[in-house]
VOPAGU-2260 file (C-alpha; in pm, 1 decimal, decimal comma):
REM VOPAGU-2260
SITE   aa  ch    i         X         Y         Z
SITE  UNK   A    0   -1094,3    -674,3   -3281,4
SITE  UNK   A    1   -1117,0   -1030,1   -3389,2
SITE  UNK   A    2   -1170,7   -1283,8   -3223,7
SITE  UNK   A    3   -1020,8   -1678,9   -3181,5
SITE  UNK   A    4   -1194,4   -1889,2   -3456,9
SITE  UNK   A    5   -1306,1   -2078,9   -3102,5
SITE  UNK   A    6   -1556,3   -1962,9   -2833,4
SITE  UNK   A    7   -1390,1   -1925,5   -2536,3
SITE  UNK   A    8   -1440,7   -2047,7   -2203,8
SITE  UNK   A    9   -1445,0   -1785,0   -1966,1
SITE  UNK   A   10   -1395,7   -1800,8   -1533,9
SITE  UNK   A   11   -1431,2   -1464,7   -1413,1
SITE  UNK   A   12   -1387,0   -1363,0   -1058,8
SITE  UNK   A   13   -1621,3   -1035,9    -897,0
SITE  UNK   A   14   -1825,1   -1117,2   -1117,4
SITE  UNK   A   15   -2099,3   -1001,9    -907,4
SITE  UNK   A   16   -1926,3    -692,8    -776,9
SITE  UNK   A   17   -1926,2    -359,6    -956,2
SITE  UNK   A   18   -1708,0    -351,4   -1288,3
SITE  UNK   A   19   -1770,0    -756,3   -1296,0
SITE  UNK   A   20   -2124,0    -802,7   -1423,7
SITE  UNK   A   21   -2094,6    -526,3   -1715,9
SITE  UNK   A   22   -1799,7    -830,6   -1789,2
SITE  UNK   A   23   -2041,3   -1158,0   -1707,3
SITE  UNK   A   24   -2314,4    -947,2   -1929,6
SITE  UNK   A   25   -2081,4    -956,6   -2209,6
SITE  UNK   A   26   -1926,1   -1255,3   -2239,3
SITE  UNK   A   27   -2240,2   -1345,5   -2238,6
SITE  UNK   A   28   -2419,6   -1134,5   -2504,1
SITE  UNK   A   29   -2099,6   -1202,7   -2721,6
SITE  UNK   A   30   -2159,0   -1651,7   -2675,4
SITE  UNK   A   31   -1922,3   -1717,8   -2465,6
SITE  UNK   A   32   -1963,4   -1980,1   -2230,4
SITE  UNK   A   33   -1930,2   -1780,3   -1842,5
SITE  UNK   A   34   -1798,4   -1875,9   -1506,0
SITE  UNK   A   35   -1805,7   -1724,5   -1274,8
SITE  UNK   A   36   -1610,0   -1784,9    -914,2
SITE  UNK   A   37   -1801,3   -1541,0    -655,9
SITE  UNK   A   38   -1859,9   -1575,5    -255,9
SITE  UNK   A   39   -2107,9   -1787,2    -123,6
SITE  UNK   A   40   -2405,2   -1590,0     -89,1
SITE  UNK   A   41   -2522,2   -1597,5     287,4
SITE  UNK   A   42   -2764,0   -1413,9     503,3
SITE  UNK   A   43   -2499,0   -1077,8     468,8
SITE  UNK   A   44   -2554,7   -1100,0     155,6
SITE  UNK   A   45   -2694,2    -806,6     -28,7
SITE  UNK   A   46   -3047,7    -835,4    -204,0
SITE  UNK   A   47   -2974,1    -647,7    -539,0
SITE  UNK   A   48   -2582,2    -921,7    -536,1
SITE  UNK   A   49   -2865,2   -1237,5    -478,3
SITE  UNK   A   50   -3060,5   -1041,4    -797,8
SITE  UNK   A   51   -2755,2   -1091,0    -988,8
SITE  UNK   A   52   -2723,2   -1405,2    -896,4
SITE  UNK   A   53   -3046,5   -1521,6    -988,2
SITE  UNK   A   54   -3015,5   -1346,7   -1394,4
SITE  UNK   A   55   -2765,8   -1545,2   -1445,5
SITE  UNK   A   56   -2872,5   -1858,5   -1344,9
SITE  UNK   A   57   -3118,0   -1756,4   -1622,1
SITE  UNK   A   58   -2838,4   -1666,9   -1903,2
SITE  UNK   A   59   -2682,0   -1944,9   -1766,9
SITE  UNK   A   60   -2387,2   -1860,7   -1633,8
SITE  UNK   A   61   -2228,5   -2075,2   -1402,8
SITE  UNK   A   62   -2164,1   -2011,6   -1060,6
SITE  UNK   A   63   -1918,6   -2162,8    -872,7
SITE  UNK   A   64   -1950,3   -2055,4    -492,8
SITE  UNK   A   65   -1547,9   -2033,5    -284,3
SITE  UNK   A   66   -1299,2   -1876,9    -152,5
SITE  UNK   A   67    -976,0   -1714,6    -240,6
SITE  UNK   A   68    -838,5   -1943,8       8,8
SITE  UNK   A   69    -971,3   -2234,1    -195,6
SITE  UNK   A   70    -695,4   -2272,1    -390,5
SITE  UNK   A   71    -784,8   -2700,1    -501,0
SITE  UNK   A   72   -1176,4   -2571,2    -595,3
SITE  UNK   A   73   -1027,1   -2249,1    -795,7
SITE  UNK   A   74    -801,8   -2483,3    -948,2
SITE  UNK   A   75   -1081,3   -2700,2   -1019,7
SITE  UNK   A   76   -1234,7   -2450,6   -1185,4
SITE  UNK   A   77    -986,7   -2288,5   -1434,8
SITE  UNK   A   78    -946,0   -2667,2   -1568,2
SITE  UNK   A   79   -1306,5   -2576,1   -1650,2
SITE  UNK   A   80   -1199,7   -2288,9   -1834,9
SITE  UNK   A   81    -980,7   -2130,9   -2131,0
SITE  UNK   A   82    -978,4   -1756,0   -2053,7
SITE  UNK   A   83    -977,4   -1623,5   -1690,0
SITE  UNK   A   84   -1062,4   -1184,6   -1577,6
SITE  UNK   A   85   -1034,1   -1079,3   -1246,5
SITE  UNK   A   86   -1271,7    -775,7   -1181,3
SITE  UNK   A   87   -1114,3    -776,6    -725,7
SITE  UNK   A   88   -1204,1    -453,4    -599,6
SITE  UNK   A   89    -954,7    -322,8    -329,8
SITE  UNK   A   90    -825,4    -415,3     -75,1
SITE  UNK   A   91    -845,4    -774,3    -263,5
SITE  UNK   A   92    -595,9    -679,6    -530,9
SITE  UNK   A   93    -345,0    -876,5    -365,9
SITE  UNK   A   94    -523,7   -1167,6    -310,0
SITE  UNK   A   95    -488,6   -1216,4    -721,1
SITE  UNK   A   96    -150,3   -1379,5    -583,8
SITE  UNK   A   97    -337,0   -1658,1    -534,0
SITE  UNK   A   98    -536,3   -1641,0    -809,9
SITE  UNK   A   99    -205,3   -1700,9   -1038,8
SITE  UNK   A  100     -93,6   -1946,4    -815,7
SITE  UNK   A  101    -367,6   -2173,7    -955,9
SITE  UNK   A  102    -302,5   -2056,4   -1319,6
SITE  UNK   A  103      40,7   -2174,4   -1288,3
SITE  UNK   A  104    -129,4   -2524,7   -1110,2
SITE  UNK   A  105    -396,8   -2544,6   -1337,7
SITE  UNK   A  106     -95,1   -2511,8   -1662,3
SITE  UNK   A  107    -405,8   -2486,8   -1904,1
SITE  UNK   A  108    -502,7   -2055,8   -1903,9
SITE  UNK   A  109    -463,2   -1922,2   -2250,4
SITE  UNK   A  110    -539,6   -1582,6   -2079,4
SITE  UNK   A  111    -509,0   -1388,7   -1761,9
SITE  UNK   A  112    -650,9   -1034,5   -1757,4
SITE  UNK   A  113    -564,4    -875,4   -1383,1
SITE  UNK   A  114    -806,5    -658,8   -1208,9
SITE  UNK   A  115    -651,9    -317,3   -1342,0
SITE  UNK   A  116    -949,7    -131,3   -1557,5
SITE  UNK   A  117    -804,4     218,5   -1429,7
SITE  UNK   A  118    -518,1     442,6   -1452,4
SITE  UNK   A  119    -195,1     249,6   -1637,1
SITE  UNK   A  120       7,3     213,2   -1347,0
SITE  UNK   A  121     339,4     149,0   -1539,2
SITE  UNK   A  122     300,1     557,8   -1659,4
SITE  UNK   A  123     198,8     742,8   -1420,3
SITE  UNK   A  124     329,6     898,9   -1069,7
SITE  UNK   A  125      15,6     978,4    -925,7
SITE  UNK   A  126     -59,1    1159,1    -475,1
SITE  UNK   A  127      74,1     919,3    -223,7
SITE  UNK   A  128    -270,9     745,8    -116,3
SITE  UNK   A  129    -323,0     656,1    -497,0
SITE  UNK   A  130      50,1     540,6    -570,1
SITE  UNK   A  131      41,6     300,3    -270,7
SITE  UNK   A  132    -285,8     149,1    -439,3
SITE  UNK   A  133    -116,3     155,1    -792,9
SITE  UNK   A  134     171,8      -4,8    -636,9
SITE  UNK   A  135      -8,6    -310,2    -534,0
SITE  UNK   A  136    -105,8    -345,3    -909,0
SITE  UNK   A  137     202,0    -342,6   -1023,4
SITE  UNK   A  138     308,9    -626,2    -789,3
SITE  UNK   A  139      42,1    -854,4    -952,9
SITE  UNK   A  140     162,7    -695,9   -1299,9
SITE  UNK   A  141     525,1    -839,2   -1206,7
SITE  UNK   A  142     396,3   -1195,7   -1078,8
SITE  UNK   A  143     185,4   -1258,3   -1365,8
SITE  UNK   A  144     496,3   -1130,9   -1565,1
SITE  UNK   A  145     748,7   -1367,2   -1393,5
SITE  UNK   A  146     512,5   -1704,9   -1348,2
SITE  UNK   A  147     477,1   -1684,3   -1751,8
SITE  UNK   A  148     162,9   -1664,0   -1821,0
SITE  UNK   A  149       9,6   -1490,9   -2141,0
SITE  UNK   A  150    -197,5   -1213,3   -1999,3
SITE  UNK   A  151    -368,7    -879,0   -2122,6
SITE  UNK   A  152    -323,4    -572,6   -1872,4
SITE  UNK   A  153    -645,3    -348,0   -1965,9
SITE  UNK   A  154    -577,2      41,4   -1907,6
SITE  UNK   A  155    -950,1     142,7   -1853,9
SITE  UNK   A  156    -930,8     484,9   -1745,8
SITE  UNK   A  157   -1248,1     621,5   -1567,3
SITE  UNK   A  158   -1581,4     448,9   -1537,9
SITE  UNK   A  159   -1818,1     695,1   -1653,4
SITE  UNK   A  160   -2161,0     657,9   -1465,5
SITE  UNK   A  161   -1937,6     688,9   -1159,8
SITE  UNK   A  162   -1731,8     955,8   -1211,7
SITE  UNK   A  163   -1988,5    1207,4   -1416,7
SITE  UNK   A  164   -2191,7    1113,3   -1057,1
SITE  UNK   A  165   -1887,3    1219,0    -851,2
SITE  UNK   A  166   -1873,6    1491,4   -1056,4
SITE  UNK   A  167   -2181,9    1589,4   -1171,5
SITE  UNK   A  168   -2387,9    1475,5    -891,2
SITE  UNK   A  169   -2660,6    1497,9   -1112,5
SITE  UNK   A  170   -2930,8    1411,3    -843,8
SITE  UNK   A  171   -2850,3    1683,9    -602,3
SITE  UNK   A  172   -3109,9    1978,0    -608,5
SITE  UNK   A  173   -2885,7    2233,0    -543,5
SITE  UNK   A  174   -2733,5    2469,0    -742,1
SITE  UNK   A  175   -2323,7    2463,2    -678,0
SITE  UNK   A  176   -2105,5    2236,3    -803,9
SITE  UNK   A  177   -1724,7    2126,4    -628,2
SITE  UNK   A  178   -1494,6    2219,7    -926,9
SITE  UNK   A  179   -1143,4    2050,3    -862,0
SITE  UNK   A  180    -871,1    2265,9   -1011,8
SITE  UNK   A  181    -925,9    2505,8   -1255,4
SITE  UNK   A  182   -1157,4    2248,1   -1413,0
SITE  UNK   A  183    -984,1    2193,9   -1752,3
SITE  UNK   A  184    -806,8    1850,8   -1607,1
SITE  UNK   A  185    -878,6    1604,2   -1909,4
SITE  UNK   A  186   -1014,3    1260,7   -1827,9
SITE  UNK   A  187   -1095,7     982,6   -2029,7
SITE  UNK   A  188   -1442,6     852,2   -1939,7
SITE  UNK   A  189   -1571,2     507,3   -2068,9
SITE  UNK   A  190   -1887,9     363,3   -1969,4
SITE  UNK   A  191   -1889,1      80,8   -1805,0
SITE  UNK   A  192   -2076,5    -154,7   -2078,4
SITE  UNK   A  193   -1870,2     -54,7   -2287,7
SITE  UNK   A  194   -1515,9    -153,4   -2096,2
SITE  UNK   A  195   -1719,1    -514,8   -2032,9
SITE  UNK   A  196   -1747,1    -570,0   -2371,0
SITE  UNK   A  197   -1395,6    -476,7   -2577,4
SITE  UNK   A  198   -1225,3    -646,1   -2235,5
SITE  UNK   A  199   -1455,2   -1001,8   -2363,7
SITE  UNK   A  200   -1287,8    -878,9   -2716,0
SITE  UNK   A  201    -902,8    -832,6   -2612,3
SITE  UNK   A  202    -946,9   -1105,8   -2436,3
SITE  UNK   A  203   -1006,1   -1298,9   -2716,0
SITE  UNK   A  204    -754,6   -1135,4   -2963,4
SITE  UNK   A  205    -452,1   -1295,5   -3047,7
SITE  UNK   A  206    -292,2    -943,1   -3097,9
SITE  UNK   A  207    -325,7    -839,1   -2753,8
SITE  UNK   A  208    -156,5   -1130,7   -2565,8
SITE  UNK   A  209     125,6    -984,7   -2331,7
SITE  UNK   A  210      82,8    -707,5   -2434,1
SITE  UNK   A  211    -111,9    -373,7   -2256,9
SITE  UNK   A  212    -430,5    -230,7   -2408,7
SITE  UNK   A  213    -526,1     163,7   -2299,3
SITE  UNK   A  214    -927,9     269,5   -2400,9
SITE  UNK   A  215    -853,7     591,3   -2495,6
SITE  UNK   A  216   -1166,2     676,0   -2727,6
SITE  UNK   A  217   -1129,8    1104,1   -2854,1
SITE  UNK   A  218   -1462,5    1202,0   -2802,1
SITE  UNK   A  219   -1505,4    1041,3   -2419,5
SITE  UNK   A  220   -1206,1    1279,6   -2337,7
SITE  UNK   A  221   -1383,8    1558,6   -2106,7
SITE  UNK   A  222   -1344,4    1796,6   -1867,7
SITE  UNK   A  223   -1544,4    1909,7   -1566,0
SITE  UNK   A  224   -1610,5    2200,2   -1721,0
SITE  UNK   A  225   -1697,0    2081,5   -1979,7
SITE  UNK   A  226   -1905,1    1842,2   -1863,6
SITE  UNK   A  227   -2065,5    2116,7   -1601,9
SITE  UNK   A  228   -2145,1    2301,7   -1922,5
SITE  UNK   A  229   -2332,1    1997,5   -2144,8
SITE  UNK   A  230   -2501,1    1918,0   -1802,1
SITE  UNK   A  231   -2666,2    2282,6   -1817,6
SITE  UNK   A  232   -2744,3    2304,4   -2151,9
SITE  UNK   A  233   -2916,6    1984,8   -2055,7
SITE  UNK   A  234   -3114,0    2071,1   -1776,7
SITE  UNK   A  235   -3151,6    2447,2   -1852,1
SITE  UNK   A  236   -3046,5    2500,5   -1510,5
SITE  UNK   A  237   -2731,1    2752,4   -1442,2
SITE  UNK   A  238   -2454,5    2627,3   -1156,4
SITE  UNK   A  239   -2248,9    2821,8    -937,8
SITE  UNK   A  240   -1922,9    2669,1    -954,8
SITE  UNK   A  241   -1732,2    2644,2    -627,2
SITE  UNK   A  242   -1300,8    2556,7    -665,3
SITE  UNK   A  243   -1093,7    2367,1    -469,5
SITE  UNK   A  244    -799,3    2463,8    -600,8
SITE  UNK   A  245    -524,3    2229,5    -700,6
SITE  UNK   A  246    -261,5    2248,4    -404,6
SITE  UNK   A  247    -602,7    2267,7    -156,0
SITE  UNK   A  248    -630,3    1902,3    -292,3
SITE  UNK   A  249    -255,0    1822,0    -251,2
SITE  UNK   A  250    -242,5    1915,7      74,7
SITE  UNK   A  251    -530,3    1734,0     140,0
SITE  UNK   A  252    -397,1    1398,4      24,7
SITE  UNK   A  253     -45,6    1456,8     222,6
SITE  UNK   A  254    -262,4    1491,8     518,7
SITE  UNK   A  255    -399,6    1099,6     498,6
SITE  UNK   A  256    -168,3     974,9     349,3
C-alpha cells in the first residue's frame, strides 16, 4: 500500500507486549519516529521486557512510562505524534476508552488503530465466552466512531506463531496431536512480523482511513489437518490424531461461560 508523503510519528500503546513489539520494530524499520507508552519498569518487570526496552532505546524509540489513568501525561504524549496504535491485550481492552478520551482532548491525531488484530468482531457470532470478549472490542469501535476520531480497524485473523504452536505443539516429543472437530476447518494464519508491517503501512495509507482492513492472504488459509500433514512431511514423523468432536467443544465452551 502507498504511504503518505510525510513520515508519520507513531505512538504505540502496549509496545512491549506480544504483538506490540512487532508493531514497534516495523515502525522503526519503515522510517517512522516511534514512541511507546508503557507501564513504568519496576522490580516485577520481566527481564525479557527490560531487554526489549533496551533494544528499543538503542533503535531510537522514545519510551514514555506512565499508567493509563494518567490522562494529562497521555495527552502530552499524543501531542508529539500523528498516529496512535493500541495493542493492549485482554483484559485491558476496555481501558482504551481512556485513550479515546485523551485523543479527543489532544485534538491532533490523524489516525487511531484500536486493539483489534483478530477476527472482525462486527461480522461473526462466536461461542459465548469469546462473544463476551468481542463485545468489549465492539464497544471500543463504536466509541471511536462516536468520538469522530479518524480510524482504521484491522482484522488480522490468527497469529500464526501462536496458533501453529498451539495446534501442533512442535516441541512436544509425543506422537499424538489433538484435533479439534474434524480438523478440516480453515483458518487464516498470519505471521506476527507481517501483521506488524502491514499495520504500520495501512495506518499511513489514506485509503484505509475510516475503514476495516482484513489481512486475508490466500496462501495463509489452512486447516489443522493440512498443518499436521506439512509437519509430518517436514519431520519425517507420523502423528496419531486424537479427535475432539465439535459438539464436545461447544459443551465445554458452555460449561465455562
